[in-house]
DRENMI-469974 format. One record per residue: x, y, z of N, C-alpha, C in turn. Coordinates in steps of 0.2 Angstrom, whole numbers, plus 5000, padded with zeros to 4 digits. Layout:
BEGIN
XYZXYZXYZ...
END
This chain:
BEGIN
499650324932499850274926499850284918499450354918499350374911498750324909498350324912497750274906497350304903497450284896496950334890496250324893496050364898495350374898494750374895494750414891494150414885494250364879494850334878494750254874494350224879494550204885494250144889493750154888493450224890492650234891492250234886492650244878492350264873492150174872492550134872492450054870491950024875492050064880491250034885490650054881490650124880490050134876489850104871490350074866490150034860490249954861490149944868490149884872490549834871491149864868491949834867492249824876491949764879492149784885492949734887493149674882493749674882494349724879494149754875494549804872494749864877493949874881493949934887494449894892494549844894494949804898495849814897495749794890496649784888496849864887496449914885496549984886496949994893496549984898496650004905497349964908497349884907497949864907498549874904498549894899499249934894499449974900499250014905499550054908499450034916498949984918499049974924498849904925499449874930499149794931498849774937498549844940498149814947497549844946497449874941496549934939496249914945496049844948495349824952495549864957496149844962496449874966496349964968496549994962496650054961495950094961495450044956494850084955494450084962494450034966494250014972494450044977495250064979495450064986495750144984496150164979496350234978495850284978496250364981495650414981495450434973494950394970495050414962494850494963494350514967493950584968494650644968495250624971495550664973496050654966496250594963496850584958496350614952496050554946495850544941495150594940494850574946494050614944494150694946494650694951494750744952494950814948495450774941495650814937495150824929494550804932494050794925493950864925493950874919493850924914493050964916492450924917491750954920491950984927492350964930492251014936492551074934492751094933493051174929492451204927491951154925491151184922490651184928490951154933490551164938489851104938490251064935489750994934490150944938489550874939489950834942490450784938490950754940491350734937491350674935491450654928491350564926491750534931491250474933491650414938491950374935492450394933492950364930493250284935493350294942493250244945492850184946492250204945491650154943491750124937491850164932491950134926492350084923492950094928493650074926493649994930493149994936492949914941492449894936491949934932491549874928491749864923492349884920492649854914493149784917493549814922493849754925493649694928493149704932492549654934492449594928492149634922491949614917492449554914493049584915493649554912493549494917493749484923493849444927493249364927492649404926492149364927492049334919492449344913492449304909492949264909493249274914493949204914494549214913494949294911495349314911495549284904495049314900495349284892496049324890496449294886497049314882496949384880497249444883497349494879498049524876498549494877499149514875499549454872500049474868500349424866501149424868501349364871501949374875502649354870503049384870503649394867504049334868504349294864504849244864505249244868505549184874505949184878506649214875506949254879507549294879508049254883508049204885508549184891508749204896508449264898508649304903507949304910508449304916507649294919507949354926507349384929507349414934507049394941507349424945507149404952506649454954506049454957505749514960505649484967505849534973505749544978505149554981504649534983504049574985503449564979502849534981502349534976501549584977501949654980501249684980501349724975501049774973500649794966501349824961501949854965502649864963502949794959503049754962503049684960502949664954502249654957501749634951501649654943501849724944501949744938502449764934502949754939503649744934503449674931503349624936503449564934503049534929502449584927501749564922502249594915502449654916502949684910503549644908503849624912504349594909504349514906503749484910503649424909503449424900502949474900502649504892503249504888503849554890504449574887505049494884504649454888505149384886505349354891505649394898506049374904505749324907506049254910505749234914505749254922505249254926505249304932504949264935505349264944505149224948505049284954504549294956504249324964504449304970504849314973504849284982504749334984504049304990503649324994503649305002503749345006503849315013503149275015502549305014501949295014501749225012501149195015501049125010500549165006500349195006499649225002499949294999500049294992500449354988499649404989500149464986499749524984499949584990500349574993500549624997499949665002500149735003499549775005498949755002499149744995498349744991497949674993498349634996497949564999497749595007498149615011498149605018498149675021498049745017498349805021497649845020497249845014496649865012496049845016495749895019495049885024494649845018494549805020493749745017493149805014493049855019492449885016492549915009493249925008493449965000493649894995493849844999494149804995494149714998494149664995494149604998494649574995494949545000495549474999495449474990494849444990494949394981494949444976494849504978494849554971495749544969496049554976496849554974497149514971496749454972497049384972496849354965496449394963496149384954496849424949497149494952497649524948498249474948498249444956498949394957498949314952498349304951498349244946498349284938498149324936498249364931498949364929499249384934500149394934500449324933500049274936500349214934500349184927499649204925499449154919500049194914500449264915500849264910501449224912501449164915502249134917502449144922502349204925502849214931502449164937503349154939503249114946503349154951502649114956502749164963502849094969503549114973503549074977503449114983502949074988502849124994503149074997503149105004503449095011504049085011504449125007505049115007505349205006505849195013506049255017506649275013506849325011507549335010507949355013508549315014508949325020508949255025508349225025508249165031508149115026507849105020507649055017508249065009508449105006508949125003509249185002509949195001510249235003510349284997510449354998510349404993510849394988511549364987511949354985511749294979511349244981511249194978510749224974510349264976509849284970510249314965510549374967511049404962511449364958511849304960512049254955511449224950510849214955510549154950510149204943509949284946509549314941510149354937509749394931510349464929510049524931509449534934509349584938508849564943508849604949508349604953507949664954507249674956506849704956506649704963506549744968506449794974505949814975505449774977504749784979504449774986504849764991504849754997504349805001503849854999503549895004503949915010503549945014503749955021503749895028503849915033503749855038503249885043503349885049502849865054502849935057502249965059502050015063502750025068502950095070503550105075502950115081503450105087503350105094503050155096502650165100502350245104502950275109503350215110503650225115503350255121502850235124502450255132502250195135502450205143502250165147501550125145501450045147500750025146500649995139501250005134501149985126501149905125501549885130501449805130500849755133500449785136499749775138499449735134499149675134498749655130497949705127497949715121497449755119497749795116498249795115498849855110498849815105498849835098499049805093499049845088499549845083499449865076498949875071499049955067498349955063498349905057498949865054498949825049498749765050499249755058499049675061498349675062498049725062497149715065496749715056497149745053496549745046496749665044497549645043497649575042497149515045496949525052496649485053495849495051495749555050495049565048494749545041495349545036495449515030495249445030495549415033495549335033494849315035494449365039493749335040493649275044494149255047494249225051493949245059493249255058493149305064493249275072493349225073493449195082494149225082494549245078495349265079495249355078494649365076494649455077494349495083494749515087494649535094494549615092493949635094493649715095493449725101493749775104493449815110492749835109492649865116492049905115492049985115492650005116492850075117493650065113493750095109494350095104494750145103495150165105495850215103496350205098496150235093496550235086497150305087497850285086498350335086498450365081498450405078498650435072497950455067498150475061497550525057497650525052498150455047498150455042497550405038497550375031497050335029496950275034497650255035497550175037497250175042497250235049496950255054496250245052496050285048495250285046494950215044495650185041495250105038494950075047495650065050495450025057495050065059495050115061494450155065493750125063493650135054493050115052492750045054493450005052493349935053493049905059493349935066493149915072492649935074492250005073491550025072491149975069491349945063490749915059490849825061491249815066491449745069491049755076490749805078490349805085490649855092491249895088491549945095490849965096490650005104490350055104490450115102491150135104491450205104492150185099492150245095492850235093493250305092493750305096494150375096494850385090494850425087495550445083495850485086496450495089497050545093497450565089497450635088498150655082498450715087499150715086499350765091499350835086499250825080499050895076498550915075498250955069497750965070497050935063496750945062496350925056496550945049496951005051497151025045497950995041498350975046498950935047498850845045498250825045498150745046498350725038498450685037498650655031498050625026497650585032496950555028496650605024496450585019495950625012495350645017495050695014494550735017493950685017493850645011493350605010493250545014494050515017494050465023493750515028494050555030493750605036493050605037492750615032492050655032491650565033491950505032491750445030491650435039492350435041492250415048491950465053491750525052491250565054490650535055490450515050489750485047489750415052490350395052490150325057490250355064490350385065490450415074490850415076491250415073491950425076492150495077492550465085492650535089493350555086493550625085494250655084494450675090494950665092495550715097495950745095495750795092496450825088496850875094497550875090498150925096497750875102498050815101498150755110498550715107498950705111499650655112499550605117499550545116499550475120500150495126500050505132500650495136500850425139500250385140500350335143499750265143499750225144499050185144499050135148498650155154498650125159498150045160498250015164497949955165498349895169497949865172498349805175498449735174498149695171498149625166497949665158497749705156497549745150497349805149497149835143497149905143496549935146496449965152495850005154495750075152496250125151496150175149496850205146496850255143497350295139497350375142498150395145498050455147498550505142498050555141498250585134498650665138498850695133499050765134499050805129498450865129498250915125499050955122498950975115499650995112499351075109499751115107499951155104500251155099500251185093500651205087501151245088501751225086502251265087502751305080503251295079503651315072503451245070503651275061503551195057504351165058504351105057504851055057505151065052505651025050505951005043505750975036505150965039504550935033504150995032504151055037503551105035502951095040502951035044502351045049502551065053502051105057502051145063502151085069502651085073502851045078502351055084502050985086501650995092502051005098501651045105502151055108501551055114501951005120501350995124501151055130500551045131500251115136500351065142500751105146500951085154500251075158500151005160499651005166498850995163499050985156498250955152498150905151498350845156498150765154497650765156497350725152496650675154496650605152496150575154496050505151495550485147495550435143494950435139494850345142494250305144494150235145494250205139494550155140494650135132494850035135494649985129495049935131495249905124495549935120495849935114496149995110496749965109497050025108497649995100497350045095497750035088498150075086498950045084499350115081499350115076499250175072499150195065499650255064500050255067500750305066501150285060500950265055501550255050501850195049502250165045502750105046503350125045503850065047504550085046504650065041505350085038505650055033506149995034506149965028506449895031507149915030507449945033508049965033508549915034508249865042509049815042509049755036508449755034508549705027508849745023508749805021508949835015509749855015509949875022510749875023511149815021510749755020511249685020511349695012510949715007511049725001511849764999512249714994512749754993512649814988513049864989513049934986512249964986511949944988511249974989511050034994511050104991511050164995510350154998510350205007509650225008509650305010509050315009509250405012509150405021509050475022508950475030508350455032507850435030507350405029507250335030507850295027507650225026507750195021507350255016507150235009507650225003507550175000507950164994508150214989508750234988508850294984508850254974508550304972508650264965508550324960508950304953508750344949508050374946507950434947507050444948506850434939507150424936507050414928507050344927507550294929507550244929507350174936507350214940507250164946507750104946508450114943509050094946509650114952509650064957510150084962510650094962511050094967511850114964512050054965511649994966511949934964511749914957511949924952511849914945511349874944511449804945510949744945510349744948510249804952509449814956509349864956508449854954508149924953507649914959507249954961506749964966506050004965505549994968504950044968504450034973504050084972503450064976503750104984503450084989503450114996504150135000504450054995505350055000505750114996505450144991505750224989505450284989504650264991504450344992504050345001504150285004504050305009503350295011503150275008502250275006501650305003501550294998501150314993500550284990500150294986499750264983499950194979499350154980499550094976499550104967499150154965499350184959500050194958500550224962501150254961501450184961501450144964501750084966501850064959501250044956500950004952501350044945501350114944501850144938502650134941502850134947503650124947503750054942503550004946503649924944503549934937502949954933503049954925503649994923503650054925504350094922504850054923505050024929505649994932505849934927505249904925505249844920505649874913505549934911505649944906506449964904506549984911507350004912507849964913507449904915507849834918507949814909507449804904507449774900508049814897507949884895508549924893509349934893509249914902510049884904510249834902509749774902510149694899510149704893510049744888509949744881510749774880510849814884511649854884512149804883512549834876513249784878513649764885513849704884514249694891514749734894515049784890515649824893515249894896514649894894514349954892514049974902513649914903513349894909513749914916
END
């Protein structure tokens, strides 16, 4: 998001904490989430010039968190001047980081902004999908509240297509921003997947985030399928909530796993056991999950994305006793919904195709950003998309009628 790091740190050092917060918000409307949930040692701190000198990097994430925590503890004092209402309205679908960033920016530019959110509580994955050992739900809702303070209306429990049609939104608003994120985990497509005790990682994390502990079931022996950051989150939460043994099963090696190195190290410190080059073959149980049968793999030739393809080793089957299985093999796109939107074009992966500079889709009234265009990246990427899409929307609606 190109935060002016040296300026916000200097303002902290001079005691100008609100000025520091303003500098951060000028580039990023969800900075508390980013400071707590984004891999700062890979992103901002990973680029610190001190590393090249062989010294410890400045702890940018902690300083950002300090500044923003102070801002919220002060009751969110006004830091920005809102432009006069320009008589134009924007509909934003989704209240995750991309939708919030776009809405905040457009509201300050003088637009009437309405966010449509299918869930009853806004914030998207910031609220529901980030493991609570990293960030609590209340932190995300502080950022939601700040955006609402700019005059943004958030309509929760509203599912587009069911409660209001896309065509109605296109008639009601001058432009639309899509920040719908991704959908559910795909199926493992193995026998026994329907047994009680098999859950999706995001469903599991969402229940944990509610802190309604009687509804949170955790097995004694838990297998997590997949080796991304969400799988680490799910495995770590299961372990901390009392699971005696947690396994992560991944069909490639630790070199190919998408989880960050620091997440991998955290999981190992928590005693989580990794089964690399291992693929689930079937889930075994009568009335509930009792064990999972796996197959050892070897790596073959690279696939079209450059990853070496896992190949089963015949006769290498073995079983692991488990009573809970968490699926964390990514998320599917919301292509079934996106395909209902006029003139919207999707790529082969089901992601929305946009102009890379303007975030405008092939439907000129619709812009998009976040996971629904990139297939799933960091919160900071979604915040960047939303902010820059807002300025593209402003430029588009400022054009003479005959030019649009």
